[in-house]
VMD Tcl script that draws the C-alpha trace (Angstrom):
set ca {
  {16.00 -13.00 11.72}
  {13.65 -14.66 9.23}
  {11.97 -16.83 11.85}
  {11.66 -13.91 14.26}
  {10.04 -11.70 11.63}
  {7.90 -14.30 9.85}
  {7.18 -16.53 12.85}
  {3.65 -15.24 13.33}
  {2.99 -15.53 9.60}
  {4.02 -19.19 9.64}
  {1.80 -19.80 12.67}
  {-1.19 -18.04 11.11}
  {-0.66 -20.02 7.90}
  {-0.75 -23.33 9.77}
  {-3.83 -22.37 11.78}
  {-5.59 -20.94 8.72}
  {-5.01 -24.04 6.59}
  {-6.11 -26.34 9.41}
  {-9.25 -24.24 9.87}
  {-9.91 -24.47 6.11}
  {-9.69 -28.27 6.19}
  {-12.05 -28.43 9.17}
  {-14.46 -26.00 7.53}
  {-14.62 -27.43 4.02}
  {-12.17 -30.29 3.56}
  {-9.22 -30.42 1.20}
  {-11.05 -28.40 -1.45}
  {-11.24 -25.50 0.99}
  {-7.56 -26.06 1.78}
  {-6.67 -25.53 -1.88}
  {-8.88 -22.43 -2.18}
  {-7.30 -20.80 0.88}
  {-3.78 -21.59 -0.38}
  {-4.54 -20.03 -3.78}
  {-6.07 -16.93 -2.18}
  {-2.99 -16.52 0.03}
  {-0.67 -16.56 -2.99}
  {-3.01 -14.15 -4.82}
  {-2.91 -11.65 -1.97}
  {0.89 -11.79 -1.64}
  {1.46 -11.34 -5.38}
  {-0.95 -8.40 -5.59}
  {0.39 -6.67 -2.47}
  {4.18 -6.98 -2.73}
  {4.38 -3.35 -3.86}
  {2.29 -2.49 -0.81}
  {5.00 -3.99 1.42}
  {7.72 -1.89 -0.21}
  {5.77 1.35 0.16}
  {4.77 0.51 3.72}
  {8.43 -0.14 4.56}
  {9.35 3.36 3.42}
  {6.86 4.77 5.93}
  {7.37 2.24 8.72}
  {11.14 2.86 8.92}
  {10.32 6.31 10.33}
  {8.55 4.67 13.29}
  {10.14 3.27 16.42}
  {10.01 -0.38 17.52}
  {6.82 0.18 19.55}
  {4.80 1.38 16.56}
  {6.24 -1.35 14.39}
  {4.79 -3.84 16.89}
  {1.46 -2.01 16.79}
  {1.55 -2.31 12.99}
  {2.05 -6.07 13.28}
  {-0.55 -6.64 16.02}
  {-3.44 -4.18 16.00}
  {-2.70 -3.31 12.40}
  {-2.96 -6.89 11.23}
  {-6.27 -7.30 13.06}
  {-7.59 -4.30 11.16}
  {-6.18 -5.64 7.89}
  {-7.46 -9.20 8.27}
  {-10.76 -8.80 10.09}
  {-11.50 -5.25 9.02}
  {-10.69 -5.23 5.30}
  {-10.90 -8.94 4.43}
  {-13.97 -9.84 6.50}
  {-15.90 -6.81 7.75}
  {-15.35 -4.51 4.75}
  {-17.19 -6.67 2.16}
  {-20.08 -7.11 4.59}
  {-20.26 -3.35 5.23}
  {-20.26 -2.69 1.48}
  {-23.17 -5.11 1.06}
  {-25.05 -3.58 3.99}
  {-24.69 -0.05 2.59}
  {-25.39 -0.85 -1.05}
  {-28.36 -3.11 -0.30}
  {-29.56 -0.97 2.63}
  {-29.43 -3.92 5.01}
  {-28.66 -4.11 8.70}
  {-25.28 -5.53 9.80}
  {-26.83 -8.79 11.03}
  {-28.83 -9.21 7.82}
  {-25.71 -8.60 5.74}
  {-23.75 -11.25 7.69}
  {-26.62 -13.70 7.35}
  {-26.73 -13.04 3.60}
  {-22.96 -13.64 3.30}
  {-23.30 -17.00 5.03}
  {-26.63 -18.23 3.67}
  {-26.92 -16.78 0.15}
  {-23.38 -16.56 -1.20}
  {-24.39 -15.88 -4.80}
  {-26.53 -12.89 -3.85}
  {-23.74 -11.67 -1.57}
  {-21.23 -11.87 -4.44}
  {-23.62 -10.01 -6.72}
  {-24.03 -7.14 -4.26}
  {-20.27 -6.80 -3.70}
  {-19.64 -6.88 -7.46}
  {-22.30 -4.22 -8.03}
  {-20.57 -2.02 -5.44}
  {-17.25 -2.33 -7.28}
  {-17.45 1.04 -9.12}
  {-17.61 2.90 -5.79}
  {-14.82 0.79 -4.29}
  {-12.60 1.20 -7.35}
  {-13.13 4.97 -7.48}
  {-12.29 5.44 -3.80}
  {-9.21 3.22 -3.86}
  {-8.09 4.42 -7.28}
  {-8.09 8.07 -6.26}
  {-6.32 7.40 -2.97}
  {-3.55 5.42 -4.70}
  {-3.31 7.90 -7.58}
  {-2.64 10.73 -5.12}
  {0.17 8.70 -3.52}
  {1.74 8.17 -6.93}
  {1.36 11.77 -8.09}
  {2.81 13.25 -4.90}
  {5.78 10.90 -5.24}
  {6.66 11.65 -8.87}
  {6.18 15.41 -8.51}
  {8.59 15.61 -5.57}
  {12.17 16.61 -6.34}
  {14.29 13.74 -4.99}
  {18.05 13.45 -4.71}
  {17.97 9.92 -6.12}
  {16.14 9.49 -9.41}
  {15.47 6.18 -11.12}
  {14.08 7.20 -14.52}
  {15.83 10.55 -14.68}
  {14.55 11.43 -18.17}
  {11.01 11.30 -16.76}
  {11.43 12.28 -13.11}
  {13.49 15.45 -13.67}
  {10.84 17.31 -15.74}
  {8.06 16.02 -13.48}
  {9.92 17.34 -10.42}
  {10.00 20.78 -12.05}
  {6.27 20.60 -12.75}
  {5.73 19.58 -9.14}
  {6.61 23.12 -8.03}
  {3.15 24.16 -9.22}
  {0.85 24.28 -6.20}
  {-1.98 21.72 -6.03}
  {-0.92 20.10 -9.32}
  {-1.45 16.57 -7.96}
  {-5.00 17.38 -6.85}
  {-5.86 19.02 -10.18}
  {-4.61 16.04 -12.17}
  {-6.40 13.58 -9.87}
  {-9.69 15.46 -10.25}
  {-9.29 15.55 -14.04}
  {-8.67 11.79 -14.08}
  {-11.73 11.26 -11.86}
  {-13.91 13.42 -14.10}
  {-12.77 11.54 -17.22}
  {-13.41 8.20 -15.49}
  {-16.89 9.27 -14.43}
  {-17.73 10.47 -17.95}
  {-16.38 7.35 -19.70}
  {-16.03 4.17 -17.65}
  {-18.73 5.01 -15.08}
  {-21.46 5.77 -17.63}
  {-21.34 2.14 -18.75}
  {-20.13 0.42 -15.56}
  {-19.94 -3.37 -15.52}
  {-22.36 -5.09 -13.13}
  {-22.98 -8.65 -11.99}
  {-24.39 -10.81 -14.76}
  {-22.81 -8.76 -17.54}
  {-25.25 -5.85 -17.41}
  {-24.11 -2.21 -17.60}
  {-25.52 0.79 -15.73}
  {-24.71 4.47 -15.28}
  {-22.63 4.91 -12.12}
  {-21.21 8.38 -12.88}
  {-22.58 10.02 -9.74}
  {-21.46 7.14 -7.51}
  {-17.95 7.19 -8.98}
  {-17.64 10.96 -8.57}
  {-18.74 10.91 -4.93}
  {-16.58 7.90 -4.06}
  {-13.55 9.33 -5.85}
  {-13.88 12.65 -4.04}
  {-14.19 10.73 -0.76}
  {-10.94 8.91 -1.56}
  {-9.23 12.20 -2.35}
  {-10.46 13.81 0.86}
  {-9.37 10.79 2.90}
  {-5.87 10.99 1.45}
  {-5.57 14.71 2.10}
  {-6.80 14.44 5.70}
  {-4.81 11.39 6.82}
  {-1.70 12.16 4.78}
  {-1.83 15.84 5.71}
  {-2.11 15.17 9.44}
  {0.69 12.60 9.43}
  {2.94 14.95 7.47}
  {2.09 17.86 9.77}
  {2.96 16.03 12.95}
  {6.08 14.54 11.36}
  {7.30 18.04 10.47}
  {6.49 19.25 13.97}
  {8.47 16.37 15.43}
  {11.52 17.21 13.31}
  {11.31 20.88 14.31}
  {11.08 19.93 17.98}
  {14.07 17.61 17.75}
  {16.16 20.27 15.99}
  {15.23 22.87 18.61}
  {16.15 20.58 21.50}
  {19.43 19.67 19.81}
  {20.35 23.34 19.45}
  {19.49 23.99 23.10}
  {21.73 21.13 24.23}
  {24.62 22.35 22.11}
  {24.32 25.86 23.52}
  {24.24 24.46 27.04}
  {21.11 26.47 27.70}
  {18.28 25.27 29.78}
  {17.14 21.68 29.23}
  {14.67 20.83 26.52}
  {11.12 19.60 26.97}
  {11.21 15.82 26.48}
  {7.59 15.36 27.45}
  {6.46 17.60 24.63}
  {8.74 15.79 22.20}
  {7.37 12.41 23.22}
  {3.82 13.66 22.78}
  {4.59 14.96 19.32}
  {6.29 11.71 18.40}
  {3.20 9.83 19.52}
  {0.90 11.97 17.40}
  {3.15 11.71 14.39}
  {3.40 7.94 14.69}
  {-0.34 7.61 15.28}
  {-1.32 9.49 12.13}
  {1.35 7.68 10.12}
  {-0.21 4.46 11.42}
  {-3.64 5.62 10.22}
  {-2.10 6.50 6.87}
  {-0.64 2.99 6.62}
  {-3.99 1.42 7.40}
  {-5.85 3.45 4.77}
  {-3.05 2.66 2.31}
  {-3.39 -1.06 3.05}
  {-7.14 -0.78 2.61}
  {-6.72 0.78 -0.82}
  {-4.32 -1.97 -1.86}
  {-6.68 -4.67 -0.63}
  {-9.62 -3.58 -2.80}
  {-8.42 -5.46 -5.88}
  {-7.59 -8.53 -3.79}
  {-11.05 -8.65 -2.20}
  {-12.84 -8.19 -5.52}
  {-10.50 -10.59 -7.32}
  {-11.08 -13.25 -4.67}
  {-14.65 -13.67 -5.94}
  {-13.20 -15.17 -9.12}
  {-12.03 -18.05 -6.93}
  {-14.71 -18.34 -4.26}
  {-17.72 -16.48 -2.88}
  {-17.42 -18.06 0.57}
  {-16.69 -15.23 3.00}
  {-14.99 -17.54 5.51}
  {-12.53 -18.95 2.97}
  {-11.89 -15.44 1.62}
  {-11.08 -14.15 5.09}
  {-8.73 -17.08 5.77}
  {-6.87 -16.91 2.46}
  {-6.57 -13.14 2.19}
  {-5.78 -12.91 5.89}
  {-2.83 -15.28 5.57}
  {-1.55 -13.29 2.60}
  {-1.97 -10.01 4.47}
  {0.06 -11.38 7.37}
  {2.97 -12.19 5.07}
  {2.79 -8.72 3.53}
  {3.02 -7.18 7.01}
  {5.94 -9.39 7.99}
  {7.70 -8.59 4.72}
  {7.28 -4.90 5.42}
  {9.00 -5.21 8.80}
  {11.70 -7.42 7.29}
  {12.51 -4.79 4.66}
  {12.78 -2.15 7.38}
  {15.01 -4.18 9.72}
  {17.29 -5.35 6.92}
  {17.67 -1.83 5.53}
  {16.74 -3.13 2.09}
  {15.33 0.18 0.88}
  {18.57 1.96 1.80}
  {20.63 -0.61 -0.08}
  {18.39 -0.96 -3.14}
  {17.44 2.67 -3.55}
  {15.19 2.30 -6.61}
  {12.81 -0.20 -4.98}
  {10.66 2.57 -3.56}
  {10.44 4.17 -7.01}
  {9.35 0.89 -8.59}
  {6.71 0.36 -5.93}
  {5.25 3.82 -6.47}
  {5.11 3.29 -10.23}
  {3.27 0.05 -9.46}
  {0.87 2.08 -7.30}
  {0.20 4.41 -10.22}
  {-0.46 1.45 -12.49}
  {-2.81 -0.12 -9.92}
  {-4.70 3.16 -9.51}
  {-5.36 3.35 -13.25}
  {-6.29 -0.34 -13.39}
  {-8.85 0.15 -10.62}
  {-10.46 3.00 -12.52}
  {-10.53 1.01 -15.76}
  {-12.16 -1.95 -13.96}
  {-15.20 0.24 -13.32}
  {-16.27 -0.79 -16.84}
  {-13.87 -3.51 -17.97}
  {-12.77 -6.68 -16.25}
  {-8.98 -7.10 -15.92}
  {-7.56 -10.43 -14.82}
  {-5.74 -10.49 -11.49}
  {-2.72 -12.07 -13.20}
  {-2.24 -8.88 -15.22}
  {-2.62 -6.68 -12.16}
  {-0.12 -8.66 -10.14}
  {2.34 -9.06 -13.02}
  {2.61 -5.32 -13.64}
  {3.58 -4.70 -10.02}
  {6.10 -7.56 -9.99}
  {7.67 -6.41 -13.27}
  {8.08 -2.80 -12.12}
  {9.53 -3.78 -8.74}
  {11.80 -6.39 -10.34}
  {13.03 -3.80 -12.84}
  {13.75 -1.29 -10.06}
  {15.58 -3.98 -8.06}
  {17.83 -4.87 -11.00}
  {18.49 -1.18 -11.59}
  {19.50 -0.85 -7.94}
  {21.87 -3.80 -8.24}
  {23.51 -2.28 -11.32}
  {23.83 1.06 -9.52}
  {25.49 -0.57 -6.51}
  {27.95 -2.43 -8.74}
  {28.80 0.74 -10.64}
  {29.42 2.63 -7.39}
  {31.56 -0.21 -6.03}
  {33.59 -0.28 -9.25}
  {34.07 3.49 -9.14}
  {35.22 3.31 -5.51}
  {37.63 0.50 -6.41}
  {39.15 2.57 -9.21}
  {39.49 5.57 -6.90}
  {41.27 3.50 -4.24}
  {43.57 1.98 -6.85}
  {44.39 5.47 -8.15}
  {45.21 6.67 -4.62}
  {47.48 3.69 -4.06}
  {49.35 4.41 -7.28}
  {49.79 8.04 -6.28}
  {51.23 7.06 -2.91}
  {53.68 4.60 -4.52}
  {54.83 7.07 -7.16}
  {55.48 9.73 -4.51}
  {57.51 7.28 -2.50}
  {55.22 7.31 0.51}
}
mol new
graphics top color blue
foreach p $ca { graphics top sphere $p radius 0.5 }
foreach p [lrange $ca 0 end-1] q [lrange $ca 1 end] { graphics top cylinder $p $q radius 0.2 }
display resetview
């Protein structure tokens, strides 16, 4: 099971490390290895959240997530995205931006760093909406009941998540963005940029998430209708329509996953510049890490880990909320990647231990119930 799920990750790791040695020797090998570990540590919560979405997809779309999806994640976000950011911010053509990334690495790093406020605002708002929609939903299973119960009641207020997100964005633009950190330690006013980027992140979430949710609901309605028709022995259902709806639902959920992965990768791409400003080594290291995150997502789905450890998804979403706030704070202040990664690991580890304790308590309760039934049968002479 492990080899089947992580086989491609192992292969990509070997090829990536060999390519690093050929490109820059053993120093490049070490840089790529460090970047791979950095990406995995920062994106473990991403894998847990992705698993919660991916388990709704069939095997075909899971394969798409691991093939086409990984190409988008590695080449799109870890290689093309920084170049596009440089091209837009510096008003350069695509070819000029690539040439700058390869020939003048310091200038390239400066341009990407200067674009960080816009990147952080977009990703921060997208992730914040994911967190808010999660905690305001009334769920059967609650991890931190003292907090989640009152928040679930507040969640009945329409558009509360959007209102809170916009308030957070406005505060960020009026505080952090007015004195945003730039390359070389200078500070500039980026309030307008942060506002526009944050609104773009919010709109992206509402469009992609809304469409995926819409088609998912339509699919469930179609399946229920066909099930009722079969039970009533009426005329046959319409499988072609159902398949089409399933395809649309899965497609938009796939888009949602890709945008989600992009938002998670922002801190990894920016943080990678603390280790190297070589775009090739960044793509290799972050790409290897992204491959493991994808494989881990599929592994969690196939093992049913989220069903067994029910609080993991809660911990991952709290980590998302923490990452969203960290991204907004980094508009002005630098926060070490170790802190960012540690917060996510701590929250997920805490939720895992809570799940283990819950499972033991349930098992103990079931054992007592069975023992009580046995005693009753003996005492009655059965």
